mmCIF entry with sequence, helices, sheets and N, C-alpha, C, O atoms, coordinates in Angstrom:
data_MODEL
# 
_entry.id   MODEL 
# 
_entity.id                         1 
_entity.type                       polymer 
_entity.pdbx_number_of_molecules   1 
# 
_entity_poly.entity_id                      1 
_entity_poly.type                           'polypeptide(L)' 
_entity_poly.nstd_linkage                   no 
_entity_poly.nstd_monomer                   no 
_entity_poly.pdbx_seq_one_letter_code       MLFVTSSNTYIVQKGDSLYSIAKKYGITVDKLKELNNLKSNIINIGQILKIPS 
_entity_poly.pdbx_seq_one_letter_code_can   MLFVTSSNTYIVQKGDSLYSIAKKYGITVDKLKELNNLKSNIINIGQILKIPS 
_entity_poly.pdbx_strand_id                 A 
# 
loop_
_entity_poly_seq.entity_id 
_entity_poly_seq.num 
_entity_poly_seq.mon_id 
_entity_poly_seq.hetero 
1 1  MET n 
1 2  LEU n 
1 3  PHE n 
1 4  VAL n 
1 5  THR n 
1 6  SER n 
1 7  SER n 
1 8  ASN n 
1 9  THR n 
1 10 TYR n 
1 11 ILE n 
1 12 VAL n 
1 13 GLN n 
1 14 LYS n 
1 15 GLY n 
1 16 ASP n 
1 17 SER n 
1 18 LEU n 
1 19 TYR n 
1 20 SER n 
1 21 ILE n 
1 22 ALA n 
1 23 LYS n 
1 24 LYS n 
1 25 TYR n 
1 26 GLY n 
1 27 ILE n 
1 28 THR n 
1 29 VAL n 
1 30 ASP n 
1 31 LYS n 
1 32 LEU n 
1 33 LYS n 
1 34 GLU n 
1 35 LEU n 
1 36 ASN n 
1 37 ASN n 
1 38 LEU n 
1 39 LYS n 
1 40 SER n 
1 41 ASN n 
1 42 ILE n 
1 43 ILE n 
1 44 ASN n 
1 45 ILE n 
1 46 GLY n 
1 47 GLN n 
1 48 ILE n 
1 49 LEU n 
1 50 LYS n 
1 51 ILE n 
1 52 PRO n 
1 53 SER n 
# 
_struct_asym.id          A 
_struct_asym.entity_id   1 
# 
loop_
_struct_conf.conf_type_id 
_struct_conf.id 
_struct_conf.pdbx_PDB_helix_id 
_struct_conf.beg_label_comp_id 
_struct_conf.beg_label_asym_id 
_struct_conf.beg_label_seq_id 
_struct_conf.pdbx_beg_PDB_ins_code 
_struct_conf.end_label_comp_id 
_struct_conf.end_label_asym_id 
_struct_conf.end_label_seq_id 
_struct_conf.pdbx_end_PDB_ins_code 
_struct_conf.beg_auth_comp_id 
_struct_conf.beg_auth_asym_id 
_struct_conf.beg_auth_seq_id 
_struct_conf.end_auth_comp_id 
_struct_conf.end_auth_asym_id 
_struct_conf.end_auth_seq_id 
_struct_conf.pdbx_PDB_helix_class 
_struct_conf.details 
_struct_conf.pdbx_PDB_helix_length 
HELX_P HELX_P1 AA1 LEU A 18 ? TYR A 25 ? LEU A 18 TYR A 25 1 ? 8 
HELX_P HELX_P2 AA2 VAL A 29 ? LEU A 35 ? VAL A 29 LEU A 35 1 ? 7 
# 
_struct_conf_type.id          HELX_P 
_struct_conf_type.criteria    ? 
_struct_conf_type.reference   ? 
# 
_struct_sheet.id               AA1 
_struct_sheet.type             ? 
_struct_sheet.number_strands   3 
_struct_sheet.details          ? 
# 
loop_
_struct_sheet_order.sheet_id 
_struct_sheet_order.range_id_1 
_struct_sheet_order.range_id_2 
_struct_sheet_order.offset 
_struct_sheet_order.sense 
AA1 1 2 ? anti-parallel 
AA1 2 3 ? anti-parallel 
# 
loop_
_struct_sheet_range.sheet_id 
_struct_sheet_range.id 
_struct_sheet_range.beg_label_comp_id 
_struct_sheet_range.beg_label_asym_id 
_struct_sheet_range.beg_label_seq_id 
_struct_sheet_range.pdbx_beg_PDB_ins_code 
_struct_sheet_range.end_label_comp_id 
_struct_sheet_range.end_label_asym_id 
_struct_sheet_range.end_label_seq_id 
_struct_sheet_range.pdbx_end_PDB_ins_code 
_struct_sheet_range.beg_auth_comp_id 
_struct_sheet_range.beg_auth_asym_id 
_struct_sheet_range.beg_auth_seq_id 
_struct_sheet_range.end_auth_comp_id 
_struct_sheet_range.end_auth_asym_id 
_struct_sheet_range.end_auth_seq_id 
AA1 1 VAL A 4  ? SER A 6  ? VAL A 4  SER A 6  
AA1 2 THR A 9  ? ILE A 11 ? THR A 9  ILE A 11 
AA1 3 ILE A 48 ? LYS A 50 ? ILE A 48 LYS A 50 
# 
loop_
_atom_site.group_PDB 
_atom_site.id 
_atom_site.type_symbol 
_atom_site.label_atom_id 
_atom_site.label_alt_id 
_atom_site.label_comp_id 
_atom_site.label_asym_id 
_atom_site.label_entity_id 
_atom_site.label_seq_id 
_atom_site.pdbx_PDB_ins_code 
_atom_site.Cartn_x 
_atom_site.Cartn_y 
_atom_site.Cartn_z 
_atom_site.occupancy 
_atom_site.B_iso_or_equiv 
_atom_site.pdbx_formal_charge 
_atom_site.auth_seq_id 
_atom_site.auth_comp_id 
_atom_site.auth_asym_id 
_atom_site.auth_atom_id 
_atom_site.pdbx_PDB_model_num 
ATOM 1   N N  . MET A 1 1  ? 0.779  -1.213 -0.006  1.00 0.00 ? 1  MET A N  1 
ATOM 2   C CA . MET A 1 1  ? 0.030  0.035  0.008   1.00 0.00 ? 1  MET A CA 1 
ATOM 3   C C  . MET A 1 1  ? 0.941  1.239  -0.001  1.00 0.00 ? 1  MET A C  1 
ATOM 4   O O  . MET A 1 1  ? 1.875  1.336  0.795   1.00 0.00 ? 1  MET A O  1 
ATOM 5   N N  . LEU A 1 2  ? 0.663  2.155  -0.908  1.00 0.00 ? 2  LEU A N  1 
ATOM 6   C CA . LEU A 1 2  ? 1.381  3.370  -0.990  1.00 0.00 ? 2  LEU A CA 1 
ATOM 7   C C  . LEU A 1 2  ? 0.589  4.525  -0.351  1.00 0.00 ? 2  LEU A C  1 
ATOM 8   O O  . LEU A 1 2  ? -0.622 4.668  -0.517  1.00 0.00 ? 2  LEU A O  1 
ATOM 9   N N  . PHE A 1 3  ? 1.388  5.368  0.418   1.00 0.00 ? 3  PHE A N  1 
ATOM 10  C CA . PHE A 1 3  ? 0.745  6.518  0.970   1.00 0.00 ? 3  PHE A CA 1 
ATOM 11  C C  . PHE A 1 3  ? 1.627  7.645  0.692   1.00 0.00 ? 3  PHE A C  1 
ATOM 12  O O  . PHE A 1 3  ? 2.688  7.761  1.305   1.00 0.00 ? 3  PHE A O  1 
ATOM 13  N N  . VAL A 1 4  ? 1.220  8.565  -0.279  1.00 0.00 ? 4  VAL A N  1 
ATOM 14  C CA . VAL A 1 4  ? 1.997  9.714  -0.726  1.00 0.00 ? 4  VAL A CA 1 
ATOM 15  C C  . VAL A 1 4  ? 1.452  10.968 -0.088  1.00 0.00 ? 4  VAL A C  1 
ATOM 16  O O  . VAL A 1 4  ? 0.260  11.272 -0.138  1.00 0.00 ? 4  VAL A O  1 
ATOM 17  N N  . THR A 1 5  ? 2.389  11.685 0.519   1.00 0.00 ? 5  THR A N  1 
ATOM 18  C CA . THR A 1 5  ? 1.949  12.937 1.075   1.00 0.00 ? 5  THR A CA 1 
ATOM 19  C C  . THR A 1 5  ? 1.986  14.135 0.143   1.00 0.00 ? 5  THR A C  1 
ATOM 20  O O  . THR A 1 5  ? 1.283  15.125 0.339   1.00 0.00 ? 5  THR A O  1 
ATOM 21  N N  . SER A 1 6  ? 2.793  14.022 -0.835  1.00 0.00 ? 6  SER A N  1 
ATOM 22  C CA . SER A 1 6  ? 2.937  15.044 -1.863  1.00 0.00 ? 6  SER A CA 1 
ATOM 23  C C  . SER A 1 6  ? 3.569  14.377 -3.067  1.00 0.00 ? 6  SER A C  1 
ATOM 24  O O  . SER A 1 6  ? 3.852  13.179 -3.045  1.00 0.00 ? 6  SER A O  1 
ATOM 25  N N  . SER A 1 7  ? 3.791  15.147 -4.112  1.00 0.00 ? 7  SER A N  1 
ATOM 26  C CA . SER A 1 7  ? 4.482  14.541 -5.168  1.00 0.00 ? 7  SER A CA 1 
ATOM 27  C C  . SER A 1 7  ? 5.906  14.180 -4.949  1.00 0.00 ? 7  SER A C  1 
ATOM 28  O O  . SER A 1 7  ? 6.485  13.411 -5.716  1.00 0.00 ? 7  SER A O  1 
ATOM 29  N N  . ASN A 1 8  ? 6.462  14.703 -3.950  1.00 0.00 ? 8  ASN A N  1 
ATOM 30  C CA . ASN A 1 8  ? 7.937  14.498 -3.659  1.00 0.00 ? 8  ASN A CA 1 
ATOM 31  C C  . ASN A 1 8  ? 8.283  13.716 -2.346  1.00 0.00 ? 8  ASN A C  1 
ATOM 32  O O  . ASN A 1 8  ? 9.456  13.589 -1.992  1.00 0.00 ? 8  ASN A O  1 
ATOM 33  N N  . THR A 1 9  ? 7.265  13.210 -1.651  1.00 0.00 ? 9  THR A N  1 
ATOM 34  C CA . THR A 1 9  ? 7.558  12.499 -0.446  1.00 0.00 ? 9  THR A CA 1 
ATOM 35  C C  . THR A 1 9  ? 6.635  11.295 -0.342  1.00 0.00 ? 9  THR A C  1 
ATOM 36  O O  . THR A 1 9  ? 5.540  11.218 -0.899  1.00 0.00 ? 9  THR A O  1 
ATOM 37  N N  . TYR A 1 10 ? 7.221  10.305 0.473   1.00 0.00 ? 10 TYR A N  1 
ATOM 38  C CA . TYR A 1 10 ? 6.564  9.053  0.717   1.00 0.00 ? 10 TYR A CA 1 
ATOM 39  C C  . TYR A 1 10 ? 6.671  8.730  2.210   1.00 0.00 ? 10 TYR A C  1 
ATOM 40  O O  . TYR A 1 10 ? 7.753  8.844  2.787   1.00 0.00 ? 10 TYR A O  1 
ATOM 41  N N  . ILE A 1 11 ? 5.559  8.326  2.844   1.00 0.00 ? 11 ILE A N  1 
ATOM 42  C CA . ILE A 1 11 ? 5.578  7.866  4.189   1.00 0.00 ? 11 ILE A CA 1 
ATOM 43  C C  . ILE A 1 11 ? 5.696  6.375  4.289   1.00 0.00 ? 11 ILE A C  1 
ATOM 44  O O  . ILE A 1 11 ? 4.819  5.663  3.801   1.00 0.00 ? 11 ILE A O  1 
ATOM 45  N N  . VAL A 1 12 ? 6.774  5.852  4.918   1.00 0.00 ? 12 VAL A N  1 
ATOM 46  C CA . VAL A 1 12 ? 6.985  4.388  5.059   1.00 0.00 ? 12 VAL A CA 1 
ATOM 47  C C  . VAL A 1 12 ? 5.825  3.747  5.776   1.00 0.00 ? 12 VAL A C  1 
ATOM 48  O O  . VAL A 1 12 ? 5.350  4.206  6.816   1.00 0.00 ? 12 VAL A O  1 
ATOM 49  N N  . GLN A 1 13 ? 5.393  2.663  5.168   1.00 0.00 ? 13 GLN A N  1 
ATOM 50  C CA . GLN A 1 13 ? 4.289  1.931  5.770   1.00 0.00 ? 13 GLN A CA 1 
ATOM 51  C C  . GLN A 1 13 ? 4.864  0.566  6.215   1.00 0.00 ? 13 GLN A C  1 
ATOM 52  O O  . GLN A 1 13 ? 5.974  0.186  5.842   1.00 0.00 ? 13 GLN A O  1 
ATOM 53  N N  . LYS A 1 14 ? 4.058  -0.156 7.031   1.00 0.00 ? 14 LYS A N  1 
ATOM 54  C CA . LYS A 1 14 ? 4.443  -1.463 7.363   1.00 0.00 ? 14 LYS A CA 1 
ATOM 55  C C  . LYS A 1 14 ? 4.646  -2.434 6.219   1.00 0.00 ? 14 LYS A C  1 
ATOM 56  O O  . LYS A 1 14 ? 3.790  -2.516 5.339   1.00 0.00 ? 14 LYS A O  1 
ATOM 57  N N  . GLY A 1 15 ? 5.710  -3.149 6.197   1.00 0.00 ? 15 GLY A N  1 
ATOM 58  C CA . GLY A 1 15 ? 5.953  -4.062 5.108   1.00 0.00 ? 15 GLY A CA 1 
ATOM 59  C C  . GLY A 1 15 ? 6.801  -3.463 4.005   1.00 0.00 ? 15 GLY A C  1 
ATOM 60  O O  . GLY A 1 15 ? 7.226  -4.208 3.123   1.00 0.00 ? 15 GLY A O  1 
ATOM 61  N N  . ASP A 1 16 ? 7.087  -2.107 3.995   1.00 0.00 ? 16 ASP A N  1 
ATOM 62  C CA . ASP A 1 16 ? 7.832  -1.477 3.016   1.00 0.00 ? 16 ASP A CA 1 
ATOM 63  C C  . ASP A 1 16 ? 9.323  -1.779 3.170   1.00 0.00 ? 16 ASP A C  1 
ATOM 64  O O  . ASP A 1 16 ? 9.808  -2.017 4.276   1.00 0.00 ? 16 ASP A O  1 
ATOM 65  N N  . SER A 1 17 ? 10.023 -1.767 2.073   1.00 0.00 ? 17 SER A N  1 
ATOM 66  C CA . SER A 1 17 ? 11.430 -1.860 1.973   1.00 0.00 ? 17 SER A CA 1 
ATOM 67  C C  . SER A 1 17 ? 11.990 -0.808 1.103   1.00 0.00 ? 17 SER A C  1 
ATOM 68  O O  . SER A 1 17 ? 11.223 -0.264 0.308   1.00 0.00 ? 17 SER A O  1 
ATOM 69  N N  . LEU A 1 18 ? 13.238 -0.448 1.150   1.00 0.00 ? 18 LEU A N  1 
ATOM 70  C CA . LEU A 1 18 ? 13.832 0.403  0.235   1.00 0.00 ? 18 LEU A CA 1 
ATOM 71  C C  . LEU A 1 18 ? 13.661 -0.063 -1.198  1.00 0.00 ? 18 LEU A C  1 
ATOM 72  O O  . LEU A 1 18 ? 13.349 0.707  -2.107  1.00 0.00 ? 18 LEU A O  1 
ATOM 73  N N  . TYR A 1 19 ? 13.878 -1.352 -1.355  1.00 0.00 ? 19 TYR A N  1 
ATOM 74  C CA . TYR A 1 19 ? 13.729 -2.020 -2.668  1.00 0.00 ? 19 TYR A CA 1 
ATOM 75  C C  . TYR A 1 19 ? 12.291 -1.896 -3.158  1.00 0.00 ? 19 TYR A C  1 
ATOM 76  O O  . TYR A 1 19 ? 12.097 -1.578 -4.331  1.00 0.00 ? 19 TYR A O  1 
ATOM 77  N N  . SER A 1 20 ? 11.284 -2.124 -2.344  1.00 0.00 ? 20 SER A N  1 
ATOM 78  C CA . SER A 1 20 ? 9.905  -2.058 -2.897  1.00 0.00 ? 20 SER A CA 1 
ATOM 79  C C  . SER A 1 20 ? 9.494  -0.657 -3.244  1.00 0.00 ? 20 SER A C  1 
ATOM 80  O O  . SER A 1 20 ? 8.771  -0.431 -4.214  1.00 0.00 ? 20 SER A O  1 
ATOM 81  N N  . ILE A 1 21 ? 9.968  0.312  -2.431  1.00 0.00 ? 21 ILE A N  1 
ATOM 82  C CA . ILE A 1 21 ? 9.638  1.718  -2.689  1.00 0.00 ? 21 ILE A CA 1 
ATOM 83  C C  . ILE A 1 21 ? 10.408 2.176  -4.030  1.00 0.00 ? 21 ILE A C  1 
ATOM 84  O O  . ILE A 1 21 ? 9.842  2.814  -4.918  1.00 0.00 ? 21 ILE A O  1 
ATOM 85  N N  . ALA A 1 22 ? 11.619 1.824  -4.075  1.00 0.00 ? 22 ALA A N  1 
ATOM 86  C CA . ALA A 1 22 ? 12.396 2.279  -5.231  1.00 0.00 ? 22 ALA A CA 1 
ATOM 87  C C  . ALA A 1 22 ? 11.779 1.641  -6.555  1.00 0.00 ? 22 ALA A C  1 
ATOM 88  O O  . ALA A 1 22 ? 11.748 2.290  -7.600  1.00 0.00 ? 22 ALA A O  1 
ATOM 89  N N  . LYS A 1 23 ? 11.319 0.417  -6.467  1.00 0.00 ? 23 LYS A N  1 
ATOM 90  C CA . LYS A 1 23 ? 10.762 -0.300 -7.617  1.00 0.00 ? 23 LYS A CA 1 
ATOM 91  C C  . LYS A 1 23 ? 9.507  0.388  -8.032  1.00 0.00 ? 23 LYS A C  1 
ATOM 92  O O  . LYS A 1 23 ? 9.280  0.560  -9.230  1.00 0.00 ? 23 LYS A O  1 
ATOM 93  N N  . LYS A 1 24 ? 8.645  0.808  -7.074  1.00 0.00 ? 24 LYS A N  1 
ATOM 94  C CA . LYS A 1 24 ? 7.372  1.507  -7.399  1.00 0.00 ? 24 LYS A CA 1 
ATOM 95  C C  . LYS A 1 24 ? 7.677  2.810  -8.123  1.00 0.00 ? 24 LYS A C  1 
ATOM 96  O O  . LYS A 1 24 ? 6.942  3.167  -9.044  1.00 0.00 ? 24 LYS A O  1 
ATOM 97  N N  . TYR A 1 25 ? 8.702  3.520  -7.759  1.00 0.00 ? 25 TYR A N  1 
ATOM 98  C CA . TYR A 1 25 ? 9.043  4.748  -8.422  1.00 0.00 ? 25 TYR A CA 1 
ATOM 99  C C  . TYR A 1 25 ? 10.040 4.743  -9.551  1.00 0.00 ? 25 TYR A C  1 
ATOM 100 O O  . TYR A 1 25 ? 10.371 5.777  -10.131 1.00 0.00 ? 25 TYR A O  1 
ATOM 101 N N  . GLY A 1 26 ? 10.519 3.523  -9.853  1.00 0.00 ? 26 GLY A N  1 
ATOM 102 C CA . GLY A 1 26 ? 11.371 3.389  -11.036 1.00 0.00 ? 26 GLY A CA 1 
ATOM 103 C C  . GLY A 1 26 ? 12.776 3.901  -10.864 1.00 0.00 ? 26 GLY A C  1 
ATOM 104 O O  . GLY A 1 26 ? 13.456 4.310  -11.806 1.00 0.00 ? 26 GLY A O  1 
ATOM 105 N N  . ILE A 1 27 ? 13.187 3.855  -9.570  1.00 0.00 ? 27 ILE A N  1 
ATOM 106 C CA . ILE A 1 27 ? 14.574 4.333  -9.301  1.00 0.00 ? 27 ILE A CA 1 
ATOM 107 C C  . ILE A 1 27 ? 15.349 3.247  -8.552  1.00 0.00 ? 27 ILE A C  1 
ATOM 108 O O  . ILE A 1 27 ? 14.784 2.229  -8.153  1.00 0.00 ? 27 ILE A O  1 
ATOM 109 N N  . THR A 1 28 ? 16.586 3.469  -8.377  1.00 0.00 ? 28 THR A N  1 
ATOM 110 C CA . THR A 1 28 ? 17.460 2.435  -7.700  1.00 0.00 ? 28 THR A CA 1 
ATOM 111 C C  . THR A 1 28 ? 17.445 2.666  -6.213  1.00 0.00 ? 28 THR A C  1 
ATOM 112 O O  . THR A 1 28 ? 17.168 3.770  -5.744  1.00 0.00 ? 28 THR A O  1 
ATOM 113 N N  . VAL A 1 29 ? 17.746 1.617  -5.471  1.00 0.00 ? 29 VAL A N  1 
ATOM 114 C CA . VAL A 1 29 ? 17.824 1.703  -3.997  1.00 0.00 ? 29 VAL A CA 1 
ATOM 115 C C  . VAL A 1 29 ? 18.986 2.710  -3.619  1.00 0.00 ? 29 VAL A C  1 
ATOM 116 O O  . VAL A 1 29 ? 18.896 3.465  -2.650  1.00 0.00 ? 29 VAL A O  1 
ATOM 117 N N  . ASP A 1 30 ? 19.985 2.667  -4.384  1.00 0.00 ? 30 ASP A N  1 
ATOM 118 C CA . ASP A 1 30 ? 21.197 3.559  -4.148  1.00 0.00 ? 30 ASP A CA 1 
ATOM 119 C C  . ASP A 1 30 ? 20.700 5.050  -4.355  1.00 0.00 ? 30 ASP A C  1 
ATOM 120 O O  . ASP A 1 30 ? 21.067 5.940  -3.587  1.00 0.00 ? 30 ASP A O  1 
ATOM 121 N N  . LYS A 1 31 ? 19.922 5.268  -5.333  1.00 0.00 ? 31 LYS A N  1 
ATOM 122 C CA . LYS A 1 31 ? 19.401 6.648  -5.605  1.00 0.00 ? 31 LYS A CA 1 
ATOM 123 C C  . LYS A 1 31 ? 18.550 7.157  -4.462  1.00 0.00 ? 31 LYS A C  1 
ATOM 124 O O  . LYS A 1 31 ? 18.694 8.293  -4.010  1.00 0.00 ? 31 LYS A O  1 
ATOM 125 N N  . LEU A 1 32 ? 17.634 6.265  -3.992  1.00 0.00 ? 32 LEU A N  1 
ATOM 126 C CA . LEU A 1 32 ? 16.704 6.538  -2.915  1.00 0.00 ? 32 LEU A CA 1 
ATOM 127 C C  . LEU A 1 32 ? 17.482 6.778  -1.604  1.00 0.00 ? 32 LEU A C  1 
ATOM 128 O O  . LEU A 1 32 ? 17.114 7.668  -0.837  1.00 0.00 ? 32 LEU A O  1 
ATOM 129 N N  . LYS A 1 33 ? 18.541 6.009  -1.334  1.00 0.00 ? 33 LYS A N  1 
ATOM 130 C CA . LYS A 1 33 ? 19.371 6.220  -0.223  1.00 0.00 ? 33 LYS A CA 1 
ATOM 131 C C  . LYS A 1 33 ? 20.134 7.578  -0.337  1.00 0.00 ? 33 LYS A C  1 
ATOM 132 O O  . LYS A 1 33 ? 20.272 8.308  0.645   1.00 0.00 ? 33 LYS A O  1 
ATOM 133 N N  . GLU A 1 34 ? 20.599 7.873  -1.506  1.00 0.00 ? 34 GLU A N  1 
ATOM 134 C CA . GLU A 1 34 ? 21.407 9.105  -1.651  1.00 0.00 ? 34 GLU A CA 1 
ATOM 135 C C  . GLU A 1 34 ? 20.484 10.323 -1.497  1.00 0.00 ? 34 GLU A C  1 
ATOM 136 O O  . GLU A 1 34 ? 20.876 11.320 -0.891  1.00 0.00 ? 34 GLU A O  1 
ATOM 137 N N  . LEU A 1 35 ? 19.271 10.248 -2.038  1.00 0.00 ? 35 LEU A N  1 
ATOM 138 C CA . LEU A 1 35 ? 18.331 11.435 -1.906  1.00 0.00 ? 35 LEU A CA 1 
ATOM 139 C C  . LEU A 1 35 ? 17.916 11.627 -0.420  1.00 0.00 ? 35 LEU A C  1 
ATOM 140 O O  . LEU A 1 35 ? 17.566 12.740 -0.027  1.00 0.00 ? 35 LEU A O  1 
ATOM 141 N N  . ASN A 1 36 ? 17.951 10.588 0.380   1.00 0.00 ? 36 ASN A N  1 
ATOM 142 C CA . ASN A 1 36 ? 17.591 10.725 1.708   1.00 0.00 ? 36 ASN A CA 1 
ATOM 143 C C  . ASN A 1 36 ? 18.627 10.667 2.764   1.00 0.00 ? 36 ASN A C  1 
ATOM 144 O O  . ASN A 1 36 ? 18.341 10.594 3.959   1.00 0.00 ? 36 ASN A O  1 
ATOM 145 N N  . ASN A 1 37 ? 19.912 10.704 2.274   1.00 0.00 ? 37 ASN A N  1 
ATOM 146 C CA . ASN A 1 37 ? 21.116 10.654 3.160   1.00 0.00 ? 37 ASN A CA 1 
ATOM 147 C C  . ASN A 1 37 ? 21.077 9.467  4.123   1.00 0.00 ? 37 ASN A C  1 
ATOM 148 O O  . ASN A 1 37 ? 21.399 9.606  5.303   1.00 0.00 ? 37 ASN A O  1 
ATOM 149 N N  . LEU A 1 38 ? 20.674 8.275  3.602   1.00 0.00 ? 38 LEU A N  1 
ATOM 150 C CA . LEU A 1 38 ? 20.594 7.096  4.385   1.00 0.00 ? 38 LEU A CA 1 
ATOM 151 C C  . LEU A 1 38 ? 21.934 6.336  4.211   1.00 0.00 ? 38 LEU A C  1 
ATOM 152 O O  . LEU A 1 38 ? 22.462 6.196  3.108   1.00 0.00 ? 38 LEU A O  1 
ATOM 153 N N  . LYS A 1 39 ? 22.434 5.870  5.327   1.00 0.00 ? 39 LYS A N  1 
ATOM 154 C CA . LYS A 1 39 ? 23.767 5.075  5.385   1.00 0.00 ? 39 LYS A CA 1 
ATOM 155 C C  . LYS A 1 39 ? 23.509 3.643  5.352   1.00 0.00 ? 39 LYS A C  1 
ATOM 156 O O  . LYS A 1 39 ? 24.407 2.868  5.022   1.00 0.00 ? 39 LYS A O  1 
ATOM 157 N N  . SER A 1 40 ? 22.263 3.209  5.694   1.00 0.00 ? 40 SER A N  1 
ATOM 158 C CA . SER A 1 40 ? 21.982 1.740  5.653   1.00 0.00 ? 40 SER A CA 1 
ATOM 159 C C  . SER A 1 40 ? 20.616 1.519  4.994   1.00 0.00 ? 40 SER A C  1 
ATOM 160 O O  . SER A 1 40 ? 19.926 2.454  4.587   1.00 0.00 ? 40 SER A O  1 
ATOM 161 N N  . ASN A 1 41 ? 20.264 0.222  4.910   1.00 0.00 ? 41 ASN A N  1 
ATOM 162 C CA . ASN A 1 41 ? 18.994 -0.003 4.251   1.00 0.00 ? 41 ASN A CA 1 
ATOM 163 C C  . ASN A 1 41 ? 17.769 -0.016 5.239   1.00 0.00 ? 41 ASN A C  1 
ATOM 164 O O  . ASN A 1 41 ? 16.641 -0.366 4.893   1.00 0.00 ? 41 ASN A O  1 
ATOM 165 N N  . ILE A 1 42 ? 18.099 0.391  6.475   1.00 0.00 ? 42 ILE A N  1 
ATOM 166 C CA . ILE A 1 42 ? 17.056 0.348  7.550   1.00 0.00 ? 42 ILE A CA 1 
ATOM 167 C C  . ILE A 1 42 ? 16.148 1.548  7.460   1.00 0.00 ? 42 ILE A C  1 
ATOM 168 O O  . ILE A 1 42 ? 16.637 2.678  7.492   1.00 0.00 ? 42 ILE A O  1 
ATOM 169 N N  . ILE A 1 43 ? 14.800 1.351  7.345   1.00 0.00 ? 43 ILE A N  1 
ATOM 170 C CA . ILE A 1 43 ? 13.820 2.431  7.362   1.00 0.00 ? 43 ILE A CA 1 
ATOM 171 C C  . ILE A 1 43 ? 12.822 2.122  8.382   1.00 0.00 ? 43 ILE A C  1 
ATOM 172 O O  . ILE A 1 43 ? 12.677 0.955  8.746   1.00 0.00 ? 43 ILE A O  1 
ATOM 173 N N  . ASN A 1 44 ? 12.084 3.118  8.901   1.00 0.00 ? 44 ASN A N  1 
ATOM 174 C CA . ASN A 1 44 ? 11.071 2.910  9.947   1.00 0.00 ? 44 ASN A CA 1 
ATOM 175 C C  . ASN A 1 44 ? 9.773  3.343  9.519   1.00 0.00 ? 44 ASN A C  1 
ATOM 176 O O  . ASN A 1 44 ? 9.608  4.277  8.734   1.00 0.00 ? 44 ASN A O  1 
ATOM 177 N N  . ILE A 1 45 ? 8.804  2.632  10.058  1.00 0.00 ? 45 ILE A N  1 
ATOM 178 C CA . ILE A 1 45 ? 7.322  3.066  9.753   1.00 0.00 ? 45 ILE A CA 1 
ATOM 179 C C  . ILE A 1 45 ? 7.077  4.482  10.178  1.00 0.00 ? 45 ILE A C  1 
ATOM 180 O O  . ILE A 1 45 ? 7.391  4.892  11.296  1.00 0.00 ? 45 ILE A O  1 
ATOM 181 N N  . GLY A 1 46 ? 6.506  5.219  9.254   1.00 0.00 ? 46 GLY A N  1 
ATOM 182 C CA . GLY A 1 46 ? 6.283  6.567  9.538   1.00 0.00 ? 46 GLY A CA 1 
ATOM 183 C C  . GLY A 1 46 ? 7.325  7.563  9.028   1.00 0.00 ? 46 GLY A C  1 
ATOM 184 O O  . GLY A 1 46 ? 7.094  8.770  8.947   1.00 0.00 ? 46 GLY A O  1 
ATOM 185 N N  . GLN A 1 47 ? 8.486  6.992  8.689   1.00 0.00 ? 47 GLN A N  1 
ATOM 186 C CA . GLN A 1 47 ? 9.538  7.855  8.191   1.00 0.00 ? 47 GLN A CA 1 
ATOM 187 C C  . GLN A 1 47 ? 9.111  8.398  6.836   1.00 0.00 ? 47 GLN A C  1 
ATOM 188 O O  . GLN A 1 47 ? 8.491  7.729  6.010   1.00 0.00 ? 47 GLN A O  1 
ATOM 189 N N  . ILE A 1 48 ? 9.515  9.750  6.660   1.00 0.00 ? 48 ILE A N  1 
ATOM 190 C CA . ILE A 1 48 ? 9.203  10.394 5.436   1.00 0.00 ? 48 ILE A CA 1 
ATOM 191 C C  . ILE A 1 48 ? 10.412 10.453 4.495   1.00 0.00 ? 48 ILE A C  1 
ATOM 192 O O  . ILE A 1 48 ? 11.427 11.075 4.807   1.00 0.00 ? 48 ILE A O  1 
ATOM 193 N N  . LEU A 1 49 ? 10.283 9.794  3.340   1.00 0.00 ? 49 LEU A N  1 
ATOM 194 C CA . LEU A 1 49 ? 11.275 9.811  2.364   1.00 0.00 ? 49 LEU A CA 1 
ATOM 195 C C  . LEU A 1 49 ? 11.129 10.725 1.177   1.00 0.00 ? 49 LEU A C  1 
ATOM 196 O O  . LEU A 1 49 ? 10.020 10.835 0.654   1.00 0.00 ? 49 LEU A O  1 
ATOM 197 N N  . LYS A 1 50 ? 12.122 11.361 0.732   1.00 0.00 ? 50 LYS A N  1 
ATOM 198 C CA . LYS A 1 50 ? 11.981 12.147 -0.436  1.00 0.00 ? 50 LYS A CA 1 
ATOM 199 C C  . LYS A 1 50 ? 12.050 11.225 -1.654  1.00 0.00 ? 50 LYS A C  1 
ATOM 200 O O  . LYS A 1 50 ? 12.814 10.261 -1.713  1.00 0.00 ? 50 LYS A O  1 
ATOM 201 N N  . ILE A 1 51 ? 11.216 11.580 -2.605  1.00 0.00 ? 51 ILE A N  1 
ATOM 202 C CA . ILE A 1 51 ? 11.064 10.864 -3.836  1.00 0.00 ? 51 ILE A CA 1 
ATOM 203 C C  . ILE A 1 51 ? 11.306 11.711 -5.054  1.00 0.00 ? 51 ILE A C  1 
ATOM 204 O O  . ILE A 1 51 ? 10.783 12.825 -5.061  1.00 0.00 ? 51 ILE A O  1 
ATOM 205 N N  . PRO A 1 52 ? 12.067 11.313 -6.143  1.00 0.00 ? 52 PRO A N  1 
ATOM 206 C CA . PRO A 1 52 ? 12.182 12.232 -7.198  1.00 0.00 ? 52 PRO A CA 1 
ATOM 207 C C  . PRO A 1 52 ? 11.004 12.402 -7.920  1.00 0.00 ? 52 PRO A C  1 
ATOM 208 O O  . PRO A 1 52 ? 10.232 11.458 -8.086  1.00 0.00 ? 52 PRO A O  1 
ATOM 209 N N  . SER A 1 53 ? 10.768 13.648 -8.417  1.00 0.00 ? 53 SER A N  1 
ATOM 210 C CA . SER A 1 53 ? 9.449  13.932 -9.169  1.00 0.00 ? 53 SER A CA 1 
ATOM 211 C C  . SER A 1 53 ? 9.587  13.601 -10.585 1.00 0.00 ? 53 SER A C  1 
ATOM 212 O O  . SER A 1 53 ? 8.637  13.760 -11.352 1.00 0.00 ? 53 SER A O  1 
# 
C-alpha cells in the first residue's frame, strides 16, 4: 500500500522496504538512499522519504 503525502515525499508503511519503494518509483535503491542521506537499508514505519518527481 502506498501513501503519498505530496508528489515528492513518501511515508513508510508496514511491510515497505527500500527495494519495494524504489521499484514503485522506477529508481534504484542507491538513488533513494542518496536522496535521503541514508547510510543503511534500515527504514522505519512513519519515516518520510524524499522521492524524485
